[in-house]
C-alpha positions as CSV (number, residue, x, y, z in Angstrom):
1,M,-10.8,-31.9,30.7
2,K,-13.1,-31.3,27.7
3,A,-12.4,-27.6,27.9
4,F,-8.7,-28.2,27.8
5,L,-9.0,-30.5,24.8
6,F,-11.2,-28.0,23.0
7,I,-8.7,-25.1,23.6
8,F,-5.8,-27.4,22.6
9,C,-7.6,-28.4,19.3
10,I,-8.4,-24.8,18.5
11,S,-4.8,-23.7,19.2
12,A,-3.4,-26.5,17.1
13,A,-5.8,-25.6,14.2
14,L,-4.8,-22.0,14.3
15,A,-1.1,-22.8,14.5
16,S,-1.4,-25.0,11.4
17,C,-3.1,-22.4,9.3
18,S,-1.2,-21.4,6.2
19,K,-0.4,-17.7,5.6
20,K,-1.1,-17.9,1.9
21,G,-2.1,-14.6,0.5
22,V,-0.6,-12.5,3.3
23,A,1.7,-9.7,2.1
24,P,5.3,-9.9,3.3
25,V,6.1,-6.9,5.4
26,N,9.1,-6.0,3.2
27,L,6.9,-5.8,0.1
28,V,4.8,-3.0,1.5
29,G,5.9,0.3,-0.1
30,T,6.5,2.0,-3.4
31,W,8.7,0.4,-6.1
32,E,9.9,2.2,-9.2
33,L,10.3,0.3,-12.5
34,R,14.0,0.3,-13.6
35,H,14.3,-2.4,-16.2
36,Y,12.1,-4.8,-18.2
37,S,12.8,-7.5,-20.7
38,G,11.1,-10.2,-22.6
39,T,8.5,-10.7,-25.4
40,I,9.1,-12.6,-28.6
41,A,10.9,-9.5,-29.9
42,G,13.5,-9.8,-27.2
43,V,13.0,-6.3,-25.6
44,N,15.7,-5.4,-23.0
45,R,15.2,-1.8,-21.7
46,D,16.5,0.2,-18.8
47,V,14.0,2.7,-17.5
48,P,15.4,6.0,-16.2
49,T,14.8,7.1,-12.6
50,G,11.8,9.4,-12.2
51,S,9.9,8.0,-15.2
52,G,6.7,7.6,-13.1
53,S,6.3,3.9,-13.7
54,M,5.7,2.5,-10.2
55,L,4.0,-0.2,-8.2
56,Q,2.7,0.6,-4.7
57,F,1.8,-2.2,-2.3
58,K,-0.1,-1.6,0.9
59,A,-0.4,-3.7,4.1
60,D,-4.1,-4.3,3.4
61,S,-3.2,-6.4,0.3
62,T,-4.1,-3.7,-2.2
63,F,-1.9,-2.4,-4.9
64,Q,-1.8,0.5,-7.3
65,H,0.1,0.7,-10.6
66,F,1.3,4.0,-12.0
67,T,2.4,5.0,-15.5
68,N,3.8,8.5,-16.0
69,F,2.8,9.3,-12.4
70,K,-0.9,8.5,-13.1
71,A,-2.7,5.6,-11.5
72,D,-3.8,3.2,-14.2
73,E,-4.6,0.0,-12.3
74,N,-5.4,-0.9,-8.8
75,G,-7.0,-3.7,-6.8
76,R,-6.2,-6.5,-4.5
77,F,-3.1,-8.8,-4.6
78,R,-2.3,-12.1,-3.1
79,I,0.9,-14.0,-2.7
80,I,1.3,-17.8,-2.7
81,K,4.6,-19.0,-1.1
82,N,6.5,-21.2,-3.6
83,G,3.4,-21.1,-5.8
84,I,5.0,-21.1,-9.3
85,S,7.7,-23.0,-11.0
86,W,10.2,-21.3,-13.3
87,G,12.5,-23.8,-14.9
88,T,13.7,-26.0,-12.1
89,E,13.2,-23.4,-9.4
90,R,10.1,-22.5,-7.3
91,H,9.2,-18.9,-6.5
92,D,6.5,-17.1,-4.8
93,A,3.5,-16.3,-7.0
94,I,1.7,-13.0,-7.0
95,Y,-1.8,-12.4,-8.4
96,L,-2.5,-8.8,-9.2
97,G,-6.2,-7.8,-9.5
98,Q,-9.1,-10.1,-10.3
99,G,-8.3,-13.5,-11.8
100,G,-5.6,-13.9,-14.3
101,D,-2.4,-15.9,-14.3
102,P,0.1,-15.6,-11.5
103,S,3.5,-14.0,-12.0
104,F,6.7,-15.0,-10.2
105,L,7.9,-12.7,-7.5
106,I,11.5,-12.4,-6.3
107,L,11.8,-10.0,-3.3
108,K,15.0,-8.8,-2.0
109,A,15.8,-5.9,0.5
110,D,15.8,-3.2,-2.2
111,S,14.7,-4.9,-5.4
112,L,11.6,-6.6,-6.6
113,T,11.4,-8.8,-9.8
114,I,8.0,-9.7,-11.2
115,G,7.5,-11.7,-14.3
116,N,5.7,-14.6,-15.9
117,T,6.8,-17.9,-17.3
118,F,5.3,-17.5,-20.8
119,A,7.6,-17.6,-23.8
120,D,6.5,-14.1,-24.8
121,G,6.2,-12.8,-21.2
122,I,7.8,-9.7,-19.6
123,T,10.0,-9.6,-16.5
124,A,10.2,-6.3,-14.7
125,L,12.8,-5.1,-12.1
126,Y,11.7,-2.5,-9.6
127,L,13.7,-0.7,-7.0
128,R,12.3,0.4,-3.7
129,T,11.7,4.2,-3.4
130,K,9.8,4.3,-0.1
């Protein structure tokens, strides 16, 4: 009976574990920057296809950022489900690299929006390439 209770308790504990920080399967891949907006100056720019500005997410929770086809940032990322408020809405939060503030993440089948909630922040729209 003790063995049964032990196995039951372990199973219940594992089932209740949160999956915070686990990359959604549909995030894994390469995303190309297509539009960004924000800042106090009110920037609102389209980015042409093939500009070399990309984000690549891997299943091992690492990412790489490219500008002009050259890697300029990499590290680990983590996602917190419903981890950030933007106005009256809750969105998933993504942390890129070490420390820093989270950005909101809106993931759809073929588009990815990443931004922050600061008044002078930037919101970027990426489209899936791979």
